[in-house]
C-alpha beads as a LAMMPS data file, in Angstrom:
LAMMPS data file: protein, C-alpha beads

302 atoms
301 bonds

1 atom types
1 bond types

-500.0 500.0 xlo xhi
-500.0 500.0 ylo yhi
-500.0 500.0 zlo zhi

Masses

1 110.0

Atoms # bond

1 1 1 -414.328 205.864 72.696
2 1 1 -415.033 203.967 69.430
3 1 1 -415.012 200.726 71.365
4 1 1 -417.496 202.121 73.908
5 1 1 -419.844 203.323 71.211
6 1 1 -419.704 199.992 69.457
7 1 1 -420.768 198.097 72.586
8 1 1 -423.431 200.390 74.014
9 1 1 -425.810 197.458 73.573
10 1 1 -424.140 195.758 76.591
11 1 1 -425.835 197.391 79.544
12 1 1 -423.933 197.190 82.908
13 1 1 -427.235 197.497 84.820
14 1 1 -428.694 194.483 83.026
15 1 1 -425.527 192.509 83.597
16 1 1 -425.614 193.366 87.301
17 1 1 -429.244 192.338 87.589
18 1 1 -428.575 189.008 85.933
19 1 1 -425.367 188.287 87.800
20 1 1 -427.026 185.839 90.229
21 1 1 -428.582 183.722 87.376
22 1 1 -426.852 181.035 85.274
23 1 1 -427.335 179.781 81.725
24 1 1 -428.269 176.157 81.847
25 1 1 -428.619 173.515 79.192
26 1 1 -431.765 171.443 79.176
27 1 1 -429.906 168.239 78.177
28 1 1 -426.454 166.707 78.698
29 1 1 -423.641 168.569 76.928
30 1 1 -420.276 167.385 75.557
31 1 1 -417.646 169.967 76.499
32 1 1 -413.905 170.030 76.585
33 1 1 -413.401 171.041 80.190
34 1 1 -415.225 170.616 83.538
35 1 1 -418.106 172.964 84.122
36 1 1 -421.599 173.233 85.542
37 1 1 -423.584 171.349 82.845
38 1 1 -424.656 167.708 82.763
39 1 1 -422.678 165.412 80.442
40 1 1 -423.755 162.112 78.951
41 1 1 -420.312 160.835 79.928
42 1 1 -420.090 159.276 83.344
43 1 1 -417.625 160.888 85.695
44 1 1 -417.060 161.688 89.351
45 1 1 -419.122 164.698 90.239
46 1 1 -421.403 164.846 93.311
47 1 1 -424.662 163.622 91.634
48 1 1 -425.146 159.811 91.515
49 1 1 -426.103 158.390 88.144
50 1 1 -426.085 154.613 88.302
51 1 1 -424.443 151.390 89.290
52 1 1 -422.524 149.153 86.826
53 1 1 -420.628 145.915 87.292
54 1 1 -416.945 146.104 88.092
55 1 1 -414.534 145.167 85.337
56 1 1 -410.751 144.705 85.728
57 1 1 -409.030 148.112 85.484
58 1 1 -411.738 150.089 87.224
59 1 1 -410.732 152.351 90.084
60 1 1 -411.313 150.247 93.220
61 1 1 -411.946 153.387 95.286
62 1 1 -415.300 153.676 93.569
63 1 1 -416.437 150.183 94.600
64 1 1 -419.657 150.205 96.612
65 1 1 -418.998 147.876 99.537
66 1 1 -422.588 148.022 100.754
67 1 1 -423.769 146.666 97.395
68 1 1 -421.109 143.973 97.652
69 1 1 -422.350 143.060 101.081
70 1 1 -425.915 142.705 99.833
71 1 1 -425.238 140.866 96.570
72 1 1 -421.731 139.348 96.938
73 1 1 -420.866 141.084 93.646
74 1 1 -418.690 144.077 92.877
75 1 1 -420.417 147.194 91.601
76 1 1 -418.966 150.622 90.698
77 1 1 -420.861 153.808 91.547
78 1 1 -421.089 156.225 88.586
79 1 1 -421.808 159.877 88.799
80 1 1 -422.772 162.516 86.222
81 1 1 -419.761 164.291 84.908
82 1 1 -420.093 168.123 84.718
83 1 1 -418.874 169.850 81.626
84 1 1 -418.997 173.252 79.882
85 1 1 -421.420 174.002 77.034
86 1 1 -421.151 175.638 73.653
87 1 1 -423.487 178.584 73.188
88 1 1 -424.109 179.263 69.522
89 1 1 -425.976 182.508 68.900
90 1 1 -427.673 182.635 65.514
91 1 1 -428.919 186.182 64.729
92 1 1 -431.196 186.854 61.760
93 1 1 -429.901 189.861 59.801
94 1 1 -432.520 189.936 56.994
95 1 1 -434.040 193.253 56.104
96 1 1 -437.188 192.715 58.168
97 1 1 -435.053 192.780 61.304
98 1 1 -434.622 196.506 60.667
99 1 1 -438.297 197.105 61.530
100 1 1 -439.087 199.141 64.636
101 1 1 -439.608 202.682 65.931
102 1 1 -438.421 204.946 68.666
103 1 1 -434.786 203.963 68.142
104 1 1 -435.469 200.222 68.911
105 1 1 -435.471 197.820 66.019
106 1 1 -435.626 194.032 66.061
107 1 1 -431.924 193.875 65.234
108 1 1 -431.062 196.283 68.024
109 1 1 -433.014 194.096 70.470
110 1 1 -431.263 190.972 69.115
111 1 1 -427.930 192.752 69.689
112 1 1 -428.683 193.473 73.309
113 1 1 -429.951 190.027 74.029
114 1 1 -427.146 188.173 72.161
115 1 1 -424.345 190.279 73.683
116 1 1 -425.656 189.818 77.175
117 1 1 -426.008 186.063 76.755
118 1 1 -422.488 185.841 75.367
119 1 1 -421.066 187.844 78.291
120 1 1 -422.886 185.677 80.835
121 1 1 -421.798 182.444 79.127
122 1 1 -418.081 183.271 78.961
123 1 1 -418.306 184.457 82.607
124 1 1 -419.419 181.045 83.696
125 1 1 -416.683 179.245 81.664
126 1 1 -418.712 178.360 78.558
127 1 1 -417.727 178.773 74.929
128 1 1 -419.654 181.234 72.651
129 1 1 -419.979 181.333 68.900
130 1 1 -421.922 183.604 66.544
131 1 1 -423.665 183.249 63.247
132 1 1 -425.198 186.142 61.270
133 1 1 -427.869 184.755 58.961
134 1 1 -428.409 187.187 56.094
135 1 1 -428.649 187.193 52.280
136 1 1 -425.296 187.770 50.564
137 1 1 -423.210 187.784 53.736
138 1 1 -422.782 184.980 56.235
139 1 1 -420.812 185.390 59.467
140 1 1 -419.682 182.263 61.283
141 1 1 -417.507 182.460 64.388
142 1 1 -416.756 179.064 66.000
143 1 1 -417.350 178.809 69.787
144 1 1 -414.418 179.552 72.092
145 1 1 -414.095 180.307 75.805
146 1 1 -411.559 183.097 76.187
147 1 1 -412.194 186.753 77.059
148 1 1 -410.324 187.816 73.915
149 1 1 -412.781 185.730 71.898
150 1 1 -415.668 187.393 73.685
151 1 1 -414.371 190.751 72.520
152 1 1 -414.384 189.485 68.912
153 1 1 -417.984 188.263 69.271
154 1 1 -419.121 191.571 70.751
155 1 1 -417.390 193.509 67.947
156 1 1 -419.114 191.386 65.303
157 1 1 -422.467 191.779 67.056
158 1 1 -421.950 195.540 66.877
159 1 1 -421.336 195.338 63.102
160 1 1 -424.471 193.392 62.179
161 1 1 -426.733 195.085 59.733
162 1 1 -430.336 194.180 58.641
163 1 1 -430.481 193.982 54.858
164 1 1 -431.680 191.772 51.988
165 1 1 -433.944 188.801 51.979
166 1 1 -434.145 186.047 54.505
167 1 1 -431.984 182.910 54.345
168 1 1 -432.804 181.698 57.881
169 1 1 -433.937 178.242 56.634
170 1 1 -430.575 177.682 54.919
171 1 1 -428.597 178.987 57.907
172 1 1 -430.364 176.655 60.293
173 1 1 -429.776 173.562 58.195
174 1 1 -426.111 174.555 57.745
175 1 1 -425.741 175.101 61.450
176 1 1 -427.085 171.619 62.077
177 1 1 -424.432 170.130 59.839
178 1 1 -421.559 172.483 60.800
179 1 1 -421.895 172.311 64.630
180 1 1 -420.760 168.713 65.151
181 1 1 -420.903 168.543 69.030
182 1 1 -423.917 169.176 71.169
183 1 1 -424.572 172.870 71.670
184 1 1 -427.135 175.237 73.045
185 1 1 -428.289 177.108 69.885
186 1 1 -430.131 180.356 70.562
187 1 1 -431.945 181.729 67.494
188 1 1 -432.878 185.428 67.518
189 1 1 -435.221 186.172 64.656
190 1 1 -438.663 187.435 63.675
191 1 1 -439.183 184.049 61.966
192 1 1 -440.626 185.412 58.761
193 1 1 -440.956 181.906 57.350
194 1 1 -443.931 179.499 57.048
195 1 1 -444.027 177.397 60.235
196 1 1 -444.046 174.154 58.182
197 1 1 -440.691 175.232 56.668
198 1 1 -439.364 175.931 60.145
199 1 1 -440.424 172.421 61.245
200 1 1 -437.761 170.811 59.076
201 1 1 -435.117 173.215 60.306
202 1 1 -435.947 172.592 64.003
203 1 1 -436.149 168.773 63.509
204 1 1 -432.773 168.803 61.828
205 1 1 -431.213 170.591 64.758
206 1 1 -432.839 168.370 67.261
207 1 1 -431.782 165.229 65.304
208 1 1 -428.155 166.468 65.829
209 1 1 -428.867 166.442 69.638
210 1 1 -428.702 170.253 69.982
211 1 1 -430.584 172.125 72.661
212 1 1 -432.522 174.785 70.699
213 1 1 -434.027 178.005 72.025
214 1 1 -435.859 180.632 69.972
215 1 1 -436.278 184.277 70.979
216 1 1 -439.012 185.253 68.546
217 1 1 -438.781 189.050 68.106
218 1 1 -441.973 190.902 67.284
219 1 1 -443.196 194.480 67.228
220 1 1 -446.646 195.061 68.839
221 1 1 -447.906 196.879 65.704
222 1 1 -447.237 193.677 63.740
223 1 1 -449.676 191.863 65.969
224 1 1 -452.368 194.545 66.158
225 1 1 -452.065 196.481 62.866
226 1 1 -452.952 199.468 64.974
227 1 1 -453.100 202.284 62.428
228 1 1 -455.859 204.887 62.098
229 1 1 -455.420 205.888 58.431
230 1 1 -454.292 204.306 55.046
231 1 1 -450.642 203.279 55.225
232 1 1 -448.075 202.422 52.608
233 1 1 -446.385 199.241 53.795
234 1 1 -442.822 198.717 52.637
235 1 1 -441.211 195.310 52.314
236 1 1 -437.817 195.585 54.010
237 1 1 -436.707 192.398 52.261
238 1 1 -437.133 193.832 48.716
239 1 1 -440.722 193.071 47.754
240 1 1 -443.145 195.649 46.362
241 1 1 -444.750 198.250 48.589
242 1 1 -448.492 197.863 49.374
243 1 1 -450.957 200.709 50.057
244 1 1 -453.771 199.485 52.426
245 1 1 -456.471 200.819 54.711
246 1 1 -456.016 198.967 58.102
247 1 1 -459.658 199.421 58.937
248 1 1 -460.639 197.264 56.013
249 1 1 -458.142 194.475 56.548
250 1 1 -457.455 194.466 60.302
251 1 1 -459.822 191.609 61.168
252 1 1 -458.529 189.280 58.503
253 1 1 -454.976 190.299 59.262
254 1 1 -455.301 189.541 63.006
255 1 1 -456.876 186.150 62.211
256 1 1 -453.982 185.361 59.920
257 1 1 -451.430 186.373 62.598
258 1 1 -453.198 184.308 65.225
259 1 1 -453.290 181.277 62.917
260 1 1 -449.583 181.679 62.173
261 1 1 -448.667 181.931 65.901
262 1 1 -450.893 178.906 66.660
263 1 1 -449.170 176.828 63.959
264 1 1 -445.771 177.976 65.136
265 1 1 -446.583 176.941 68.731
266 1 1 -447.453 173.425 67.466
267 1 1 -444.234 173.184 65.451
268 1 1 -442.002 174.339 68.333
269 1 1 -443.775 172.079 70.824
270 1 1 -443.519 169.013 68.644
271 1 1 -439.829 169.647 67.952
272 1 1 -439.137 170.281 71.736
273 1 1 -437.943 173.867 71.022
274 1 1 -437.577 176.259 73.929
275 1 1 -439.699 179.020 72.453
276 1 1 -440.002 182.565 73.818
277 1 1 -442.034 185.441 72.308
278 1 1 -440.286 188.784 72.759
279 1 1 -441.872 192.217 72.186
280 1 1 -438.969 194.413 71.055
281 1 1 -439.696 197.247 73.428
282 1 1 -439.593 195.016 76.490
283 1 1 -436.751 195.578 78.966
284 1 1 -433.903 193.172 77.949
285 1 1 -433.299 192.444 81.615
286 1 1 -436.891 191.184 81.971
287 1 1 -436.695 189.057 78.772
288 1 1 -433.428 187.403 79.816
289 1 1 -434.427 186.901 83.471
290 1 1 -437.526 184.963 82.270
291 1 1 -435.421 183.037 79.826
292 1 1 -432.707 182.025 82.282
293 1 1 -435.164 181.173 85.068
294 1 1 -437.181 178.993 82.723
295 1 1 -434.033 176.964 82.027
296 1 1 -432.887 176.684 85.690
297 1 1 -433.199 173.119 87.039
298 1 1 -435.740 172.888 89.814
299 1 1 -433.173 171.657 92.363
300 1 1 -431.093 174.773 91.604
301 1 1 -434.029 177.123 92.409
302 1 1 -434.322 176.141 96.008

Bonds

1 1 1 2
2 1 2 3
3 1 3 4
4 1 4 5
5 1 5 6
6 1 6 7
7 1 7 8
8 1 8 9
9 1 9 10
10 1 10 11
11 1 11 12
12 1 12 13
13 1 13 14
14 1 14 15
15 1 15 16
16 1 16 17
17 1 17 18
18 1 18 19
19 1 19 20
20 1 20 21
21 1 21 22
22 1 22 23
23 1 23 24
24 1 24 25
25 1 25 26
26 1 26 27
27 1 27 28
28 1 28 29
29 1 29 30
30 1 30 31
31 1 31 32
32 1 32 33
33 1 33 34
34 1 34 35
35 1 35 36
36 1 36 37
37 1 37 38
38 1 38 39
39 1 39 40
40 1 40 41
41 1 41 42
42 1 42 43
43 1 43 44
44 1 44 45
45 1 45 46
46 1 46 47
47 1 47 48
48 1 48 49
49 1 49 50
50 1 50 51
51 1 51 52
52 1 52 53
53 1 53 54
54 1 54 55
55 1 55 56
56 1 56 57
57 1 57 58
58 1 58 59
59 1 59 60
60 1 60 61
61 1 61 62
62 1 62 63
63 1 63 64
64 1 64 65
65 1 65 66
66 1 66 67
67 1 67 68
68 1 68 69
69 1 69 70
70 1 70 71
71 1 71 72
72 1 72 73
73 1 73 74
74 1 74 75
75 1 75 76
76 1 76 77
77 1 77 78
78 1 78 79
79 1 79 80
80 1 80 81
81 1 81 82
82 1 82 83
83 1 83 84
84 1 84 85
85 1 85 86
86 1 86 87
87 1 87 88
88 1 88 89
89 1 89 90
90 1 90 91
91 1 91 92
92 1 92 93
93 1 93 94
94 1 94 95
95 1 95 96
96 1 96 97
97 1 97 98
98 1 98 99
99 1 99 100
100 1 100 101
101 1 101 102
102 1 102 103
103 1 103 104
104 1 104 105
105 1 105 106
106 1 106 107
107 1 107 108
108 1 108 109
109 1 109 110
110 1 110 111
111 1 111 112
112 1 112 113
113 1 113 114
114 1 114 115
115 1 115 116
116 1 116 117
117 1 117 118
118 1 118 119
119 1 119 120
120 1 120 121
121 1 121 122
122 1 122 123
123 1 123 124
124 1 124 125
125 1 125 126
126 1 126 127
127 1 127 128
128 1 128 129
129 1 129 130
130 1 130 131
131 1 131 132
132 1 132 133
133 1 133 134
134 1 134 135
135 1 135 136
136 1 136 137
137 1 137 138
138 1 138 139
139 1 139 140
140 1 140 141
141 1 141 142
142 1 142 143
143 1 143 144
144 1 144 145
145 1 145 146
146 1 146 147
147 1 147 148
148 1 148 149
149 1 149 150
150 1 150 151
151 1 151 152
152 1 152 153
153 1 153 154
154 1 154 155
155 1 155 156
156 1 156 157
157 1 157 158
158 1 158 159
159 1 159 160
160 1 160 161
161 1 161 162
162 1 162 163
163 1 163 164
164 1 164 165
165 1 165 166
166 1 166 167
167 1 167 168
168 1 168 169
169 1 169 170
170 1 170 171
171 1 171 172
172 1 172 173
173 1 173 174
174 1 174 175
175 1 175 176
176 1 176 177
177 1 177 178
178 1 178 179
179 1 179 180
180 1 180 181
181 1 181 182
182 1 182 183
183 1 183 184
184 1 184 185
185 1 185 186
186 1 186 187
187 1 187 188
188 1 188 189
189 1 189 190
190 1 190 191
191 1 191 192
192 1 192 193
193 1 193 194
194 1 194 195
195 1 195 196
196 1 196 197
197 1 197 198
198 1 198 199
199 1 199 200
200 1 200 201
201 1 201 202
202 1 202 203
203 1 203 204
204 1 204 205
205 1 205 206
206 1 206 207
207 1 207 208
208 1 208 209
209 1 209 210
210 1 210 211
211 1 211 212
212 1 212 213
213 1 213 214
214 1 214 215
215 1 215 216
216 1 216 217
217 1 217 218
218 1 218 219
219 1 219 220
220 1 220 221
221 1 221 222
222 1 222 223
223 1 223 224
224 1 224 225
225 1 225 226
226 1 226 227
227 1 227 228
228 1 228 229
229 1 229 230
230 1 230 231
231 1 231 232
232 1 232 233
233 1 233 234
234 1 234 235
235 1 235 236
236 1 236 237
237 1 237 238
238 1 238 239
239 1 239 240
240 1 240 241
241 1 241 242
242 1 242 243
243 1 243 244
244 1 244 245
245 1 245 246
246 1 246 247
247 1 247 248
248 1 248 249
249 1 249 250
250 1 250 251
251 1 251 252
252 1 252 253
253 1 253 254
254 1 254 255
255 1 255 256
256 1 256 257
257 1 257 258
258 1 258 259
259 1 259 260
260 1 260 261
261 1 261 262
262 1 262 263
263 1 263 264
264 1 264 265
265 1 265 266
266 1 266 267
267 1 267 268
268 1 268 269
269 1 269 270
270 1 270 271
271 1 271 272
272 1 272 273
273 1 273 274
274 1 274 275
275 1 275 276
276 1 276 277
277 1 277 278
278 1 278 279
279 1 279 280
280 1 280 281
281 1 281 282
282 1 282 283
283 1 283 284
284 1 284 285
285 1 285 286
286 1 286 287
287 1 287 288
288 1 288 289
289 1 289 290
290 1 290 291
291 1 291 292
292 1 292 293
293 1 293 294
294 1 294 295
295 1 295 296
296 1 296 297
297 1 297 298
298 1 298 299
299 1 299 300
300 1 300 301
301 1 301 302
């Protein structure tokens, strides 16, 4: 019963709905076993990659005799090797992730999305790791492929708590250095950092050849400031409270939010980040269906 309560963020209906979709990398991966993702290492899958000149020791069964007939030279046909990927989930657990209403907070949404992605990845033979980026407590679980490891990841997702200030910038730089092999890094956060600071984090991850996706978790009230009376705003990351009349500041506030989102769009586009804005009261199945479909290669959609 305790185990069931701890994992109620993993919805069987959502898993069933997404069963026909796969998690794809946008770039070649370096895995330890064969799988469904492209690798930069040439192998013997079904998809042709290139020709190269024959050298002594090559497997003669891969010689292209038609090319020999045309050129009187020996050529080897190379194919793209398929491999598994490492999915590294990085969940922001700073105090602001506790914002929300109606029983749905940003962190609760992050739990649902991260747990479902972890389940789908292990189901297709990929490795899953987890990082909890919060002040004073850092959780780092290295990626593995086993079902037993998935249970560990789900248990830790259930234990995540939103508290303290943000240390997302430090966590992203550390992840870039710690994760040595290419990985799909999915960041689940409200991104309460200046976009220019995030630029350096994203560029660091991309320099390390990682495929980076961001699920930007927002609450609609944050975008609209839709309050009809003076409100006392509490900083969930430890700053002072502010009493303000939304009617007096709403126009300037919305302008500031739009400027922030526009700058963030430029930063993510220039760093080739797979960016997705998520409203926390959206259906997790809808969010993940859009995310998975957007990463599906065109040839696999036919």
